VEXRO-581157 format. One line per field, with one value per residue (C-alpha): residue number from 1; residue in one letter; chain; x negated, y negated, z negated. Coordinates in Angstrom, 3 decimals, padded with zeros to 6 digits, m for minus. Each point is the difference from the previous one (the first is absolute). Layout:
BEGIN
i: NUM; ...
aa: A; ...
ch: A; ...
u: X; ...
v: Y; ...
w: Z; ...
This chain:
BEGIN
i: 1; 2; 3; 4; 5; 6; 7; 8; 9; 10; 11; 12; 13; 14; 15; 16; 17; 18; 19; 20; 21; 22; 23; 24; 25; 26; 27; 28; 29; 30; 31; 32; 33; 34; 35; 36; 37; 38; 39; 40; 41; 42; 43; 44; 45; 46; 47; 48; 49; 50; 51; 52; 53; 54; 55; 56; 57; 58; 59; 60; 61; 62; 63; 64; 65; 66; 67; 68; 69; 70; 71; 72; 73; 74; 75; 76; 77; 78; 79; 80; 81; 82; 83; 84; 85; 86; 87; 88; 89; 90; 91; 92; 93; 94; 95; 96; 97; 98; 99; 100; 101; 102; 103; 104; 105; 106; 107; 108; 109; 110; 111; 112; 113; 114; 115; 116; 117; 118; 119; 120; 121; 122; 123; 124; 125; 126; 127; 128; 129; 130; 131; 132; 133; 134; 135; 136; 137; 138; 139; 140; 141; 142; 143; 144; 145; 146; 147; 148; 149; 150; 151; 152; 153; 154; 155; 156; 157; 158; 159; 160; 161; 162
aa: M; Q; S; I; E; E; L; G; R; Y; S; I; I; V; G; Y; A; Q; Y; L; N; A; K; S; V; L; D; V; G; C; G; D; G; N; L; I; R; L; L; P; L; M; E; S; Y; V; G; I; D; M; S; R; I; A; L; A; K; A; Q; E; V; M; D; I; R; P; N; Y; C; L; I; E; A; D; F; D; A; Y; V; P; T; N; K; F; D; L; I; V; F; G; E; S; L; Y; Y; S; K; H; P; L; Q; T; L; V; S; Y; Q; D; A; L; A; K; G; G; H; C; V; I; S; M; Y; K; N; L; K; A; P; P; V; W; D; M; V; I; E; I; F; D; I; V; D; E; T; H; I; Q; Q; K; N; Q; G; W; I; S; R; L; L; I; P; K; Q; K
ch: A; A; A; A; A; A; A; A; A; A; A; A; A; A; A; A; A; A; A; A; A; A; A; A; A; A; A; A; A; A; A; A; A; A; A; A; A; A; A; A; A; A; A; A; A; A; A; A; A; A; A; A; A; A; A; A; A; A; A; A; A; A; A; A; A; A; A; A; A; A; A; A; A; A; A; A; A; A; A; A; A; A; A; A; A; A; A; A; A; A; A; A; A; A; A; A; A; A; A; A; A; A; A; A; A; A; A; A; A; A; A; A; A; A; A; A; A; A; A; A; A; A; A; A; A; A; A; A; A; A; A; A; A; A; A; A; A; A; A; A; A; A; A; A; A; A; A; A; A; A; A; A; A; A; A; A; A; A; A; A; A; A
u: 000.001; m001.349; 002.136; 002.567; 002.362; 000.364; 000.469; 003.845; 001.024; m002.411; 001.015; 003.878; m001.172; m001.696; 002.584; 002.456; m002.475; m000.445; 003.778; 000.556; m002.608; m001.310; m002.611; m000.702; m000.331; m000.548; m001.395; 000.759; m002.329; m001.873; m002.904; m003.024; 001.650; 001.744; 002.773; m002.244; m001.545; 003.088; 001.950; m000.709; m001.438; 002.325; m000.101; m000.624; m000.359; m000.365; m000.746; 000.208; m001.484; m001.298; m002.873; m003.332; m001.411; 002.757; 000.182; m003.911; 000.956; 002.823; m002.139; m002.144; 003.192; 000.655; m003.305; 001.056; 003.407; 000.849; 002.737; m000.072; m000.895; 000.098; 000.695; m000.997; 003.196; 002.739; 002.717; 002.339; m001.443; m000.924; 002.247; m000.259; m000.477; 000.829; 002.965; m000.162; 001.907; m000.876; m000.683; m001.206; m000.139; m001.748; m000.233; m000.186; 003.451; 000.322; m003.158; 001.790; 000.853; 003.137; 000.856; 003.167; m001.602; m002.971; 002.339; 002.068; m003.186; m001.396; 003.244; m000.575; m002.771; 001.659; 000.202; 003.509; 000.944; m002.855; 000.161; m001.729; m001.088; m000.048; m001.719; 000.085; m001.465; 002.803; m000.396; 001.674; m000.746; 001.471; 003.619; 000.706; m002.236; 002.059; 003.187; m001.462; m001.077; 003.756; 001.101; m001.524; m000.719; 002.062; m001.701; m000.104; m002.099; m001.114; m002.643; m001.188; m003.359; m001.038; m003.569; m000.518; 001.238; 000.134; 002.975; 000.509; 002.815; m000.905; 003.251; 000.004; 002.051; 001.641; 001.329; 003.433; 002.010; 000.787
v: m000.223; m003.028; m001.784; 000.815; m002.184; 002.627; 002.881; m000.401; 000.008; 002.946; 001.857; m000.395; 001.691; 002.783; 000.780; 000.105; 002.398; 002.390; m000.082; 001.360; 002.155; m001.561; 002.284; m002.280; m003.913; m002.412; m003.325; m002.705; m002.797; 001.986; m002.808; 001.135; 003.004; m001.335; 002.797; 002.764; m000.434; 000.509; 002.503; 003.606; 002.333; 000.419; 002.685; m002.786; m003.865; m002.582; m003.496; m002.476; m003.607; m002.534; m000.941; 002.141; m001.773; 001.259; 003.367; 000.512; m000.926; 002.748; 002.624; m000.121; 001.907; 002.297; 001.649; 002.084; 000.511; 002.837; m000.362; m003.826; m002.241; m003.673; m001.811; m003.352; m001.230; m002.586; 001.701; m001.913; 002.208; 002.953; 003.121; 002.784; 003.465; 001.715; 000.087; m001.357; 000.618; m003.756; m002.764; m003.238; m003.515; m001.600; m003.851; 000.291; 000.216; m003.899; m000.074; 001.970; m002.144; 002.123; 001.691; 001.439; 001.729; 000.932; 001.515; 001.933; 001.507; 001.307; 001.257; 002.696; 000.924; 001.189; 003.605; 001.267; m001.172; m002.725; m003.503; m003.141; m002.340; m003.959; m002.221; m003.890; m003.053; m002.277; m002.690; m001.846; 002.706; 002.791; m000.500; 000.187; 003.147; 001.327; m000.582; 001.842; 002.655; 000.868; 000.100; 003.375; 001.418; 000.450; m000.930; 002.884; m002.079; m003.368; m001.692; m003.318; m000.715; m003.166; m001.081; m003.310; m002.226; 002.765; 002.185; 003.273; 002.062; 003.662; 001.989; 003.739; 000.732; 002.713; m000.473; m000.699; 002.542; m000.262
w: m000.125; 000.874; m002.705; m002.788; 001.648; 003.089; m002.388; m000.457; 003.693; 000.796; m002.876; 001.113; 003.564; m001.855; m002.224; 003.093; 001.629; m003.131; m000.902; 003.896; m000.161; 003.185; 001.686; 002.839; 000.060; 002.895; m001.600; 002.558; m001.024; m002.101; m000.338; m002.262; m001.501; m003.218; 000.484; 000.672; m003.180; m001.765; 001.797; m001.283; 002.415; 003.134; 002.555; 002.627; 000.315; 002.817; m000.773; 002.730; m000.194; 002.561; m002.229; 000.698; m003.091; m002.336; 001.756; m000.900; m003.759; 000.121; 001.428; m002.926; m001.794; 003.094; 000.159; m002.977; 001.124; 002.551; 002.861; m000.585; 002.998; 000.652; 003.521; 001.118; 001.786; 000.302; m002.046; 002.714; 002.770; m001.659; 000.560; m002.773; 001.272; m003.316; m002.190; m003.553; m003.058; m001.434; 002.608; m002.018; 001.032; m002.960; 000.675; 003.660; 001.926; m000.141; 002.218; 002.707; 003.248; 000.338; m003.460; 000.977; 003.124; m001.981; m002.768; 002.665; 001.545; m003.262; m001.237; 002.524; m001.855; m003.160; m000.803; m000.635; m003.338; 000.169; m001.713; 000.890; m002.754; 000.861; m002.668; 000.849; m001.857; m000.976; 002.771; 002.862; 002.698; m002.234; 000.137; 003.707; 000.249; m002.808; 001.977; 002.824; m002.121; m001.316; 003.547; 000.289; m003.358; m003.124; m003.510; m002.458; m002.550; m000.211; m002.715; m000.410; m001.237; m001.811; m000.697; m001.407; 002.851; 002.469; 000.874; 002.184; 001.060; 000.508; 001.692; 000.754; 003.037; 002.244; 003.482; 000.439; 001.424; 003.840
């Protein structure tokens, strides 16, 4: 962890993964690997990020974990080839050029019964993105994290039935 201020929001995501007994995780916007450091050992983990520098830091943890990989890619353009029990957008979705299209494309990468976790900082960019999220996902659980003057919302989601 880079700081105690980040522990709350990452702990929520880890708690969801443990509760769901997720065996495979796709971490969209994985950064320098904070989530990897906290997750229990998984059968598979794929982290995507645009930053080569951040991925180099994450690689330090990856070296000791089997069946984990990091991919340098723009998550708006990346198309997952595997199915995942849990897809995580941790502080990344509001950076998408087309959040709704991106979510729809990643929704296809959910395994049967899979879930998505989206965590976003409470700022002006987040509300319109949350509106898009609830167009295609149902909220299973929602947690608000407050740290001093900063706040986040984390939601556990499942695809809406068509």
